MIPATOR-55916 format. One line per 8 residues: for each residue x, y, z of C-alpha. Coordinates in steps of 0.05 Angstrom, whole numbers, plus 5000, padded with zeros to 4 digits. Layout:
N
X/Y/Z  ...
//
This chain:
1184
3758/5585/5403  3831/5563/5385  3857/5635/5409  3818/5631/5472  3851/5562/5487  3921/5588/5464  3909/5643/5517  3889/5596/5571
3951/5552/5556  3998/5610/5559  3970/5636/5624  3974/5569/5656  3900/5561/5663  3898/5502/5617  3936/5436/5630  3929/5390/5570
3934/5326/5606  4010/5332/5617  4026/5320/5543  4072/5371/5513  4046/5360/5443  3976/5382/5465  4001/5452/5480  3989/5462/5404
3919/5491/5403  3909/5457/5335  3903/5387/5369  3861/5404/5425  3793/5383/5392  3830/5322/5369  3844/5302/5441  3775/5315/5463
3745/5277/5407  3789/5218/5417  3779/5211/5490  3704/5217/5480  3703/5163/5427  3742/5117/5470  3697/5126/5530  3634/5117/5486
3664/5050/5456  3681/5029/5529  3606/5040/5550  3584/5003/5487  3621/4942/5510  3593/4941/5580  3520/4949/5550  3534/4889/5501
3556/4847/5558  3496/4862/5599  3450/4847/5543  3485/4779/5526  3486/4759/5598  3408/4774/5602  3393/4736/5538  3434/4677/5561
3419/4678/5631  3402/4603/5634  3469/4587/5599  3505/4632/5649  3469/4594/5710  3440/4654/5740  3383/4610/5766  3434/4554/5791
3482/4564/5844  3529/4509/5815  3549/4552/5763  3549/4619/5792  3625/4628/5767  3605/4651/5698  3570/4715/5719  3631/4735/5755
3675/4734/5693  3621/4781/5657  3623/4822/5718  3698/4829/5717  3696/4854/5645  3638/4899/5654  3670/4933/5714  3735/4941/5676
3708/4976/5613  3660/5018/5657  3720/5044/5696  3761/5054/5637  3709/5094/5598  3696/5138/5662  3772/5150/5665  3774/5176/5596
3712/5222/5611  3750/5250/5671  3812/5264/5630  3775/5310/5589  3746/5347/5649  3817/5349/5673  3842/5394/5615  3811/5456/5651
3839/5432/5716  3914/5442/5729  3915/5403/5795  3964/5346/5786  3933/5307/5844  3869/5301/5808  3907/5273/5748  3943/5224/5792
3882/5204/5825  3845/5185/5759  3909/5141/5737  3909/5108/5812  3833/5090/5805  3842/5065/5733  3904/5021/5762  3860/4996/5818
3806/4972/5776  3852/4937/5728  3884/4903/5788  3811/4884/5811  3797/4853/5744  3861/4809/5744  3844/4786/5814  3770/4767/5793
3802/4725/5733  3848/4691/5783  3790/4673/5826  3735/4653/5775  3774/4622/5721  3795/4560/5764  3721/4551/5789  3693/4549/5719
3746/4503/5696  3736/4459/5759  3661/4443/5749  3640/4372/5744  3623/4338/5675  3551/4327/5698  3542/4396/5708  3566/4416/5641
3521/4366/5610  3461/4394/5645  3477/4464/5619  3488/4438/5550  3420/4399/5549  3384/4457/5576  3413/4502/5519  3402/4453/5467
3326/4447/5491  3317/4522/5484  3349/4529/5417  3322/4468/5384  3248/4467/5398  3235/4406/5354  3282/4368/5398  3242/4332/5455
3289/4306/5513  3233/4264/5540  3217/4230/5471  3294/4222/5464  3295/4188/5535  3239/4142/5513  3272/4123/5449  3338/4113/5486
3313/4074/5543  3247/4044/5527  3251/3988/5580  3258/4043/5633  3196/4040/5684  3156/4101/5678  3147/4106/5748  3223/4129/5751
3222/4201/5776  3265/4237/5724  3292/4212/5658  3358/4255/5663  3373/4266/5732  3406/4220/5757  3431/4186/5697  3463/4121/5700
3525/4102/5660  3493/4073/5600  3444/4135/5592  3500/4184/5603  3541/4151/5545  3487/4157/5498  3471/4226/5514  3539/4250/5508
3541/4219/5440  3477/4256/5420  3506/4320/5448  3572/4308/5411  3532/4297/5344  3492/4362/5356  3557/4399/5372  3590/4379/5308
3528/4402/5269  3533/4466/5308  3606/4472/5289  3595/4460/5217  3542/4509/5214  3581/4560/5245  3640/4548/5200  3594/4557/5141
3565/4622/5171  3633/4648/5185  3656/4629/5114  3599/4663/5083  3609/4725/5128  3685/4725/5106  3667/4714/5035  3614/4774/5041
3671/4819/5072  3720/4801/5020  3672/4812/4966  3648/4880/4994  3723/4902/5004  3743/4879/4937  3682/4915/4903  3699/4980/4938
3772/4973/4921  3759/4954/4848  3711/5013/4837  3763/5061/4873  3820/5036/4834  3785/5044/4767  3765/5113/4783  3842/5129/4799
3876/5169/4750  3943/5133/4755  3980/5073/4786  4005/5109/4845  3936/5141/4857  3910/5069/4854  3959/5046/4905  3939/5102/4949
3865/5091/4949  3874/5017/4957  3922/5029/5022  3873/5075/5052  3811/5031/5043  3849/4968/5071  3873/5010/5128  3806/5041/5145
3769/4972/5140  3823/4933/5180  3834/4986/5232  3913/4998/5220  3938/5064/5240  3994/5073/5181  4002/5039/5114  4055/5047/5060
4078/5015/4995  4148/4995/4977  4166/4982/4903  4229/4951/4874  4276/4996/4840  4289/4993/4763  4353/4948/4776  4312/4903/4826
4366/4913/4877  4333/4950/4931  4263/4970/4955  4242/5045/4948  4187/5083/4981  4127/5094/4938  4088/5163/4946  4027/5122/4967
4019/5122/5042  3963/5129/5093  3959/5148/5168  3899/5167/5210  3942/5213/5256  3989/5269/5243  4037/5244/5298  4066/5195/5246
4083/5243/5194  4157/5247/5222  4156/5167/5211  4133/5178/5140  4188/5228/5125  4242/5183/5150  4213/5127/5105  4219/5171/5042
4294/5170/5052  4302/5097/5064  4316/5038/5019  4314/4965/5038  4358/4906/5011  4332/4839/5012  4327/4812/5086  4332/4884/5112
4275/4908/5153  4203/4887/5148  4194/4903/5072  4262/4870/5054  4246/4806/5094  4177/4803/5059  4211/4819/4991  4265/4760/5000
4218/4708/5029  4157/4728/4987  4119/4711/5052  4072/4752/5096  4104/4776/5161  4066/4794/5224  4103/4825/5284  4057/4826/5345
4097/4879/5384  4160/4912/5358  4182/4935/5426  4193/4862/5448  4212/4833/5380  4277/4794/5386  4293/4793/5312  4327/4859/5301
4328/4850/5224  4252/4860/5220  4253/4924/5261  4263/4996/5240  4288/5040/5297  4242/5095/5268  4179/5048/5285  4202/5046/5358
4213/5120/5365  4145/5137/5333  4113/5091/5381  4084/5038/5336  4074/4967/5361  4045/4916/5314  4070/4910/5245  4047/4870/5184
4078/4863/5112  4049/4824/5054  4077/4815/4984  4039/4826/4918  4071/4776/4870  4070/4772/4793  4073/4701/4766  4114/4680/4705
4046/4678/4668  4034/4749/4682  3984/4734/4736  3978/4767/4805  3989/4722/4867  3995/4733/4943  4031/4685/4992  3979/4650/5042
4025/4626/5094  4028/4653/5164  4086/4700/5178  4122/4676/5238  4087/4612/5262  4065/4569/5201  4104/4547/5139  4081/4560/5069
4046/4509/5027  4082/4472/4971  4035/4503/4920  4050/4578/4952  4123/4561/4954  4127/4543/4880  4087/4603/4861  4132/4649/4899
4195/4621/4866  4164/4627/4798  4138/4699/4810  4164/4768/4817  4145/4822/4871  4104/4879/4845  4098/4915/4912  4103/4905/4985
4046/4930/5035  4067/4948/5103  4017/4963/5158  4028/4990/5230  3988/5008/5291  4006/5038/5357  3978/4980/5395  4000/4910/5402
3961/4860/5359  3964/4784/5361  3968/4747/5298  3899/4736/5268  3889/4679/5219  3823/4700/5196  3850/4770/5186  3910/4743/5149
3862/4703/5101  3822/4759/5088  3880/4808/5071  3915/4749/5031  3852/4740/4990  3841/4814/4981  3913/4827/4961  3910/4773/4911
3850/4801/4874  3881/4873/4888  3943/4850/4849  3904/4832/4787  3871/4898/4788  3934/4942/4804  3971/4904/4748  3916/4921/4699
3916/4992/4722  3993/4996/4717  3989/4967/4647  3933/5016/4629  3977/5072/4651  4037/5047/4613  3994/5042/4554  3968/5112/4565
4033/5139/4576  4060/5110/4511  3999/5128/4472  4003/5202/4498  4081/5201/4487  4071/5180/4416  4016/5233/4405  4055/5287/4435
4118/5269/4400  4081/5269/4334  4045/5331/4343  4098/5376/4371  4154/5348/4327  4183/5393/4270  4184/5330/4226  4129/5313/4180
4087/5247/4197  4038/5219/4149  4001/5155/4142  3971/5125/4076  3925/5068/4070  3930/5011/4016  3896/5059/3962  3945/5117/3976
3895/5160/4010  3914/5201/4071  3892/5170/4140  3939/5215/4185  3979/5275/4180  4009/5315/4239  4006/5388/4250  4077/5402/4228
4064/5374/4159  3995/5411/4154  4024/5476/4174  4083/5469/4125  4037/5452/4064  3981/5504/4089  3921/5454/4091  3877/5435/4148
3866/5362/4171  3795/5361/4143  3822/5378/4076  3874/5323/4074  3836/5264/4108  3817/5216/4051  3855/5256/3997  3901/5224/3947
3969/5234/3973  4006/5229/3902  3952/5277/3865  3953/5330/3924  4027/5334/3941  4068/5301/3892  4092/5340/3828  4071/5306/3766
4143/5292/3744  4155/5251/3808  4090/5211/3813  4112/5152/3773  4178/5145/3806  4150/5149/3870  4093/5101/3858  4148/5050/3837
4186/5063/3898  4124/5047/3943  4105/4984/3907  4179/4959/3912  4177/4975/3989  4113/4937/3998  4137/4878/3960  4205/4875/3997
4172/4895/4063  4233/4939/4077  4239/5009/4097  4255/5065/4044  4299/5128/4047  4280/5180/3993  4285/5257/3977  4231/5285/3935
4191/5348/3930  4126/5364/3962  4074/5415/3933  4044/5462/3986  3971/5488/3977  4003/5553/3941  4041/5501/3897  4105/5521/3927
4160/5462/3924  4188/5437/3990  4249/5387/3988  4234/5334/4039  4273/5274/4062  4229/5218/4075  4238/5151/4114  4179/5106/4104
4157/5036/4125  4100/4992/4105  4054/4965/4163  4026/4898/4148  3965/4861/4186  3969/4792/4215  3942/4764/4151  4000/4796/4110
3956/4847/4079  3982/4919/4077  3949/4957/4132  3981/5026/4123  4042/5059/4095  4075/5109/4151  4129/5157/4131  4171/5212/4173
4195/5270/4133  4243/5328/4143  4243/5391/4109  4311/5400/4080  4300/5457/4032  4339/5507/4069  4394/5458/4090  4405/5446/4016
4407/5519/4000  4454/5530/4058  4498/5468/4033  4503/5500/3966  4522/5567/3996  4571/5534/4042  4602/5497/3985  4616/5561/3949
4639/5597/4005  4687/5538/4021  4714/5546/3949  4726/5619/3958  4757/5606/4028  4804/5554/4004  4825/5597/3943  4846/5654/3991
4874/5608/4045  4917/5568/4000  4954/5627/3972  4974/5653/4044  5048/5640/4067  5027/5637/4139  5005/5569/4171  4931/5567/4178
4893/5510/4212  4828/5495/4242  4809/5447/4298  4758/5425/4346  4758/5434/4422  4799/5371/4431  4853/5395/4383  4830/5351/4324
4853/5385/4257  4797/5394/4209  4832/5438/4158  4904/5460/4142  4933/5502/4087  4991/5483/4040  5036/5528/4079  5022/5486/4141
5035/5425/4104  5102/5446/4076  5123/5473/4142  5112/5403/4178  5131/5368/4111  5070/5329/4111  5007/5322/4067  4938/5345/4087
4913/5274/4084  4966/5256/4141  4949/5315/4182  4875/5318/4183  4844/5276/4238  4905/5283/4279  4917/5322/4340  4943/5394/4341
4982/5376/4401  5023/5321/4371  5076/5373/4342  5075/5413/4413  5125/5389/4466  5093/5354/4524  5110/5408/4574  5070/5462/4531
5013/5420/4517  4974/5437/4580  4986/5510/4573  4963/5509/4503  4903/5469/4521  4882/5520/4575  4899/5579/4527  4850/5554/4474
4798/5536/4529  4797/5604/4553  4770/5631/4487  4699/5652/4486  4648/5700/4455  4680/5752/4498  4752/5735/4488  4744/5713/4415
4819/5727/4392  4884/5711/4431  4957/5707/4416  5005/5651/4440  5075/5632/4432  5091/5557/4426  5146/5511/4412  5132/5457/4355
5177/5395/4339  5187/5386/4268  5194/5321/4228  5270/5321/4234  5266/5332/4306  5286/5407/4304  5247/5453/4352  5220/5520/4326
5182/5576/4356  5113/5595/4328  5071/5655/4342  4993/5635/4341  4936/5681/4330  4875/5640/4352  4801/5658/4342  4735/5624/4354
4687/5603/4297  4613/5602/4317  4552/5576/4284  4485/5610/4271  4463/5601/4340  4528/5634/4370  4556/5566/4393  4633/5557/4386
4643/5498/4337  4714/5506/4318  4777/5543/4326  4824/5574/4274  4899/5587/4284  4944/5630/4241  5018/5621/4256  5085/5652/4237
5155/5626/4251  5190/5669/4304  5247/5623/4321  5305/5673/4303  5269/5728/4342  5256/5684/4397  5329/5660/4400  5350/5734/4399
5302/5749/4457  5328/5692/4495  5402/5708/4482  5390/5781/4504  5353/5760/4565  5408/5707/4582  5465/5757/4574  5426/5812/4612
5411/5762/4670  5484/5736/4675  5512/5798/4715  5451/5807/4754  5444/5740/4778  5519/5723/4783  5538/5701/4854  5610/5735/4841
5627/5809/4836  5627/5839/4768  5660/5909/4759  5667/5954/4699  5714/6013/4697  5742/6061/4643  5812/6064/4625  5826/6119/4675
5801/6073/4732  5731/6103/4744  5679/6054/4761  5621/6049/4711  5581/5988/4735  5576/5946/4794  5533/5886/4795  5488/5871/4858
5542/5823/4889  5597/5872/4879  5553/5927/4913  5543/5881/4972  5615/5857/4982  5650/5918/4961  5606/5976/4987  5659/6029/4985
5690/6010/4918  5645/6065/4875  5671/6120/4921  5742/6102/4926  5754/6079/4853  5824/6062/4831  5851/6071/4903  5810/6016/4928
5852/5949/4938  5804/5914/4893  5832/5960/4835  5904/5962/4858  5952/5959/4801  5896/5956/4746  5917/6019/4712  5987/5996/4707
5962/5934/4667  5922/5973/4620  5972/5970/4560  5979/5892/4572  5905/5885/4571  5896/5926/4508  5948/5881/4477  5929/5809/4503
5854/5821/4515  5855/5789/4586  5898/5777/4648  5883/5734/4707  5911/5751/4778  5898/5742/4853  5886/5796/4903  5873/5794/4977
5824/5841/5011  5826/5834/5088  5817/5757/5098  5785/5744/5030  5824/5721/4972  5794/5739/4901  5818/5709/4836  5805/5766/4784
5797/5758/4711  5807/5827/4673  5778/5836/4604  5789/5895/4554  5726/5909/4518  5749/5953/4457  5677/5966/4432  5663/6008/4493
5732/6025/4516  5728/5994/4583  5758/5944/4634  5711/5887/4658  5733/5852/4720  5703/5783/4741  5724/5768/4813  5718/5698/4845
5723/5686/4918  5775/5630/4926  5784/5639/5002  5759/5568/5013  5802/5541/4958  5866/5575/4991  5849/5544/5056  5837/5477/5027
5905/5480/4987  5940/5498/5054  5905/5442/5089  5922/5396/5032  5997/5419/5032  5996/5407/5110  5964/5335/5102  6012/5316/5048
6071/5330/5090  6051/5323/5163  6023/5268/5203  5952/5281/5229  5957/5249/5299  6024/5274/5323  6033/5336/5275  6103/5310/5260
6131/5311/5186  6112/5251/5147  6148/5204/5101  6143/5253/5043  6170/5318/5080  6225/5274/5113  6247/5244/5040  6249/5317/5016
6291/5342/5074  6338/5279/5063  6343/5298/4994  6360/5367/5010  6409/5347/5056  6444/5301/5006  6445/5358/4957  6475/5404/5008
6528/5351/5026  6547/5345/4953  6554/5420/4944  6595/5418/5008  6643/5372/4978  6654/5412/4913  6662/5477/4951  6706/5451/5007
6755/5402/4977  6804/5396/5033  6751/5409/5090  6717/5354/5130  6658/5324/5091  6590/5344/5114  6558/5286/5153  6484/5267/5171
6449/5204/5196  6380/5176/5192  6352/5138/5252  6296/5092/5244  6254/5074/5305  6203/5017/5319  6161/5020/5381  6165/4948/5410
6100/4918/5431  6057/4973/5412  6003/4926/5378  5997/4892/5446  5978/4959/5477  5933/4981/5420  5897/4910/5427  5892/4916/5505
5872/4986/5513  5843/5007/5446  5861/5048/5389  5848/5114/5427  5896/5099/5483  5943/5074/5429  5939/5143/5395  5954/5174/5460
6017/5131/5472  6044/5153/5402  6030/5227/5421  6069/5221/5484  6127/5182/5453  6132/5232/5400  6139/5287/5460  6192/5248/5489
6234/5242/5425  6229/5314/5413  6261/5329/5483  6322/5287/5456  6331/5330/5392  6369/5393/5371  6328/5446/5336  6363/5430/5271
6344/5357/5273  6281/5331/5241  6233/5278/5272  6181/5246/5227  6129/5192/5236  6127/5141/5181  6073/5090/5201  6038/5064/5257
6095/5056/5306  6150/5077/5260  6190/5140/5272  6252/5166/5235  6300/5223/5257  6347/5260/5210  6410/5283/5246  6446/5340/5204
6520/5364/5213  6544/5308/5261  6621/5292/5269  6614/5214/5267  6573/5159/5283  6580/5166/5359  6535/5228/5353  6478/5181/5326
6492/5128/5379  6491/5179/5436  6422/5199/5410  6401/5128/5410  6423/5118/5482  6387/5179/5503  6325/5156/5474  6326/5089/5508
6343/5127/5573  6277/5166/5563  6238/5102/5558  6261/5080/5626  6203/5120/5655  6133/5093/5645  6075/5120/5607  6013/5134/5644
5959/5109/5600  5884/5100/5624  5908/5103/5697  5958/5049/5681  6035/5050/5678  6061/5020/5610  6134/5011/5599  6156/5011/5527
6219/4997/5489  6245/5015/5421  6288/4984/5363  6334/5032/5329  6371/5024/5265  6424/5078/5243  6446/5092/5174  6504/5144/5157
6505/5187/5098  6569/5152/5072  6598/5084/5070  6668/5112/5081  6689/5105/5152  6733/5159/5186  6799/5125/5186  6798/5124/5110
6773/5198/5105  6834/5224/5139  6880/5201/5082  6842/5235/5028  6888/5289/5001  6880/5288/4926  6825/5319/4880  6809/5244/4859
6802/5222/4924  6750/5280/4941  6710/5264/4881  6712/5187/4904  6684/5212/4971  6629/5255/4940  6607/5199/4893  6601/5149/4951
6541/5191/4982  6477/5151/4984  6411/5171/4960  6353/5186/5009  6315/5121/4991  6381/5080/5002  6393/5113/5071  6320/5094/5092
6328/5024/5066  6395/5017/5106  6363/5042/5171  6306/4993/5159  6350/4935/5154  6389/4960/5215  6327/4969/5257  6306/4896/5235
6375/4870/5260  6362/4910/5323  6296/4878/5334  6325/4805/5324  6380/4819/5376  6333/4846/5428  6277/4893/5442  6316/4951/5467
6379/4962/5427  6405/4997/5365  6445/4977/5306  6490/5013/5256  6482/4995/5184  6541/4957/5153  6549/4925/5084  6536/4855/5113
6466/4871/5130  6450/4890/5058  6484/4827/5032  6444/4785/5082  6380/4815/5062  6392/4805/4988  6409/4737/5000  6347/4724/5041
6305/4756/4986  6337/4711/4931  6326/4651/4980  6253/4671/4980  6247/4679/4907  6281/4611/4894  6239/4575/4947  6175/4596/4908
6204/4571/4845  6228/4504/4879  6158/4479/4885  6144/4494/4815  6208/4459/4791  6201/4401/4836  6269/4414/4871  6251/4386/4936
6268/4313/4953  6248/4269/5013  6298/4230/5050  6274/4173/5098  6312/4158/5162  6301/4089/5186  6273/4078/5261  6306/4015/5295
6274/3976/5349  6327/3969/5404  6294/3904/5425  6296/3868/5360  6348/3910/5320  6300/3913/5263  6273/3971/5224  6200/3985/5242
6191/4048/5205  6219/4113/5176  6219/4184/5187  6210/4232/5126  6263/4286/5123  6258/4344/5072  6319/4365/5029  6326/4423/4979
6368/4407/4919  6382/4476/4893  6412/4481/4822  6464/4533/4842  6472/4524/4915  6467/4449/4919  6439/4412/4974  6406/4464/5024
6394/4436/5094  6322/4450/5126  6348/4498/5178  6366/4550/5124  6297/4550/5085  6247/4523/5136  6244/4589/5174  6236/4629/5107
6180/4582/5086  6144/4592/5152  6149/4665/5148  6123/4669/5075  6069/4612/5083  6102/4568/5032  6109/4516/5091  6039/4493/5078
6041/4470/5003  6110/4442/5020  6084/4403/5080  6023/4374/5041  6068/4352/4984  6121/4321/5033  6063/4282/5067  6035/4256/5003
6102/4236/4976  6120/4198/5041  6053/4161/5043  6061/4139/4968  6131/4116/4983  6106/4078/5045  6051/4045/5006  6099/4019/4956
6146/3990/5011  6088/3957/5050  6069/3922/4981  6142/3906/4968  6151/3875/5037  6082/3842/5051  6103/3786/5100  6135/3832/5154
6101/3876/5202  6073/3940/5165  6125/3993/5167  6108/4062/5194  6121/4133/5169  6135/4187/5215  6120/4260/5178  6128/4326/5211
6064/4371/5211  6079/4446/5215  6046/4492/5262  6009/4528/5199  5988/4465/5172  5959/4444/5238  5921/4506/5244  5887/4501/5178
5810/4491/5180  5817/4438/5125  5868/4397/5163  5826/4334/5169  5798/4342/5099  5872/4347/5070  5896/4283/5112  5832/4243/5094
5845/4257/5015  5921/4236/5019  5902/4174/5060  5849/4156/5010  5898/4165/4952  5957/4122/4985  5914/4068/5015  5965/4055/5077
5956/4002/5124  5916/4020/5184  5958/4052/5237  6022/4060/5196  6024/4136/5193  6050/4177/5247  6045/4256/5252  6098/4293/5288
6080/4359/5320  6121/4405/5368  6103/4424/5442  6086/4492/5422  6034/4476/5372  6000/4432/5426  6003/4486/5482  5982/4547/5439
5907/4528/5439  5902/4464/5480  5824/4455/5479  5820/4463/5401  5884/4421/5395  5853/4364/5438  5791/4360/5393  5836/4358/5329
5884/4303/5361  5821/4261/5380  5793/4261/5308  5864/4242/5284  5863/4184/5333  5793/4161/5307  5830/4153/5239  5885/4107/5276
5936/4161/5260  5992/4161/5313  6016/4227/5343  6087/4243/5366  6115/4304/5405  6178/4321/5365  6236/4353/5399  6211/4337/5467
6244/4376/5522  6264/4439/5479  6195/4474/5480  6144/4498/5534  6099/4445/5553  6056/4428/5612  6072/4363/5643  6012/4364/5679
5968/4369/5618  6008/4322/5576  5969/4260/5591  5905/4296/5571  5928/4290/5497  5922/4228/5459  5996/4227/5444  6031/4160/5431
6104/4176/5425  6152/4221/5452  6218/4241/5408  6279/4263/5451  6314/4319/5418  6382/4309/5386  6414/4361/5434  6400/4313/5492
6425/4248/5458  6488/4281/5432  6514/4299/5503  6510/4226/5529  6583/4206/5538  6609/4132/5524  6603/4111/5596  6531/4137/5600
6550/4207/5630  6499/4266/5620  6441/4216/5608  6399/4240/5669  6351/4281/5626  6347/4227/5578  6327/4174/5632  6275/4223/5662
6240/4231/5597  6238/4156/5584  6212/4145/5656  6159/4197/5639  6142/4164/5576  6135/4096/5606  6090/4124/5663  6047/4152/5612
6047/4088/5570  6081/4125/5510  6136/4099/5465  6202/4138/5461  6246/4151/5401  6314/4185/5406  6339/4223/5350  6412/4219/5329
//
């Protein structure tokens, strides 16, 4: 039949309701059966509705038009169930009809009937609910009259209304208000009785269902062979009784951290098998999924429809894929008192009772039962109570089944362990008789169990000599209630002795009386024999090993030493106690340990012996080489238990091998050519580098440039042993080291490429004597040439006594304002200017002259063979002439000037030189020649004079310049010591008011009392102090001395107006960052009267940085310090900006005052200054 259906399906003659899974022939009959069953159930519902409507036709109002709405409702449900059943029957018929329109028509008819049923519900339900109260009372009375035959409405009316006239037509219709109230009360009482009766009937019915289900479950669980089988039958039964399509059990794991799927599960359809397969791979943590939520809350959980469930934590995606709708989970709890309980609260809509909550908190979860079905299902409180009650009793049964299984497993395990163990098990009662003996013991002694049960153990199995001592040991163990460990002999049936190692323990009853004595023994007869043999073998082995001179050791797989011989101990200078238990790898350097470990690990039964060479570190730190022969040691089962190594020292051999390898590798790996020839020049050997660099050396032999001249050096090499030389082959320089090897009568040449070194030497020589920027000789080369010229001049003076002496000159040039150009245009343009200037200088020189660059903007020229100083001055004029043309730099024209100092080679001028006639005079002239360093120093002094005279001129050195330089240097030295020796003095020039004729203040004047020169005026040392920076400490010392002196005068003459003190402040002092701090410290020390200090500064200080100076002057004014412009009219000041500064006094320079005549002539400038000061509201002080 299935083959026929499959043929129809393949040929397109059979359309299985449009469902792809029904293309499987195996599901065909299931489809037919399920649709037939559904149709039958729907027809049954219709018949039941018709029967109920007929039996309750009075209640339904079939005879009363007032209540005709009730039959409409029944008609609605009847029509719906009838159409639905017909639809399922038609779907079976449609299996053989592939017409899609037919299937679609069936679906449309079903949908139309469903819509019709919905419309009836909308029409009739409001009518039923809208009926009047009297109509419902009439219906209720009629029903009560029919169901309670003993209830007489007429008698009831008579009793209720005894005063009503009998002539009244109907006692019920119509009812007055009092009658209606009394009838309603009676009806309510009857309804309450009816509800109680119905509740009692429902309770008895539910109890009956629970009892029936529980009895069947208990019987099935008791018949189940194990706990998982019990879970399975319980799950199947509950699903079948409660109509769930799928059920499974979740159990907490051993750590009680997650839920794992139990093998027990049930389904009534094969379509849910994939869902089951997915469940087997899942685990649920607390509050995860339906099982996890039930586990954590210990409360039942009901999900009416998974597809519309909003709480995603309760939903498994696989459930939706499988088409499951309703879900239900319930926990089985074990309380702290080992009772099983089940939560009774509703899952979603009700809270647990306090008793249930307390029970849940004090219990643990044994299992979680979860159920699913493919249809939505609303929460059923009655069903929930039923399942809860059954689960409660089911838990007790399951727990008992679990305990029974655990006891059975433990009993089976113990029995199996005893029966299968090779050990001996025996139990004796209090009288020493055997009550149990395992199969292993029976086989060893040759008895059967029937022969030994009840027999006396001591008489049967213990030799007579041991019975007394063994009896004593038994009694001591019973008294002390402690286990014993004893070795004794046991007699077999053939009276052969077995040595058994026993471990026994007495077992007592609760009353303290001995119950039985249990002992476990191991046959150690063979072990003892083997131990004796092993002991003897070890003695023989030790005797042999100890006599060996080679190192012998044994160790386990991790390298722990288990045996070392005496030679091993002597070699490492340690005792066996110090070595045993230590690691073999401790004496091996760290870089060899991993290699050694791999070597030992590679040993196996197939590769039982291997050799290795290892380094070891001795106790004194020395490193030796040992050659080890390793082999495995196996036990009787063929397993590797140990390793044995025999070692011998190969240090010297290893060193020889290494030395040979090192010597052999040197020429092969050398990056330099190595050539070996015989004494006749024939090439014997070329290393790889020589063959690469000198490919034709082998064929050319001694004629090759590499060996040029070697034959001529043979005798010298045989005498000296080695010679070094340099050769050049093409562009390559080689340094050769030639050795004579007498043992093999040959010459060995080691060649090293020194081309880079040669180039570097040439570059170093160039860099040492030439300027990198201009390519001109530098100071070193210039000094060398000047020394050569001086030497040549001396030689010329000796050889040509009466001829004119050889003269030369040195010119030192300094490019003026070069720093300005370099700062303005950058160093790159500055370098270009120097290069162009060097080119111009070269155009003015002869080929025999030397032009050198000494520094940044300093050049020097050596003029040789000149006639007189005019040749040098003409060259200086020519150089200045070339600078009349501009330099074109960065698209700009730049004019430069140069200052030139000229120094001649002799200090004797031409007029004196013409009178030299005698030899003594010639010697005097030769001795007067200067050294090179002197000439450059003289030229430098002359250049400094030229710079001071003007920016574009030259000066010829004379003796006065040198004396002035020496004097200036000495003055600077004395000036530095003057501060230390306190040689400075302060003189005070009074300032007199012209209006009063009184002294109003003083001006502090610095004087230097030199120990040799006497009083030195300021104009002779102030400029030097400013150049050297000494003016700053001198100025602060002067200010402090003047303030202290003024303070003393102010205290001496307190009645007069406070005197003032004018102190000069140099430009360097004024530009210091700590100017205000220094002044504040001095004022705090002197404690002068406010406004008595006046500081004098020059106009140039004010105008250098007017913005910054203004801020400083304002700070000084805040301190009530008066500010004066010293030597006003001699500097460069902006009269337009003068009034912006807080100046209080103008001091007219002495040069203007001294020119005023007695009659006031030449006073115009002074009057202008006074007028200006009065206009600016400043005081005026005239010097002189």
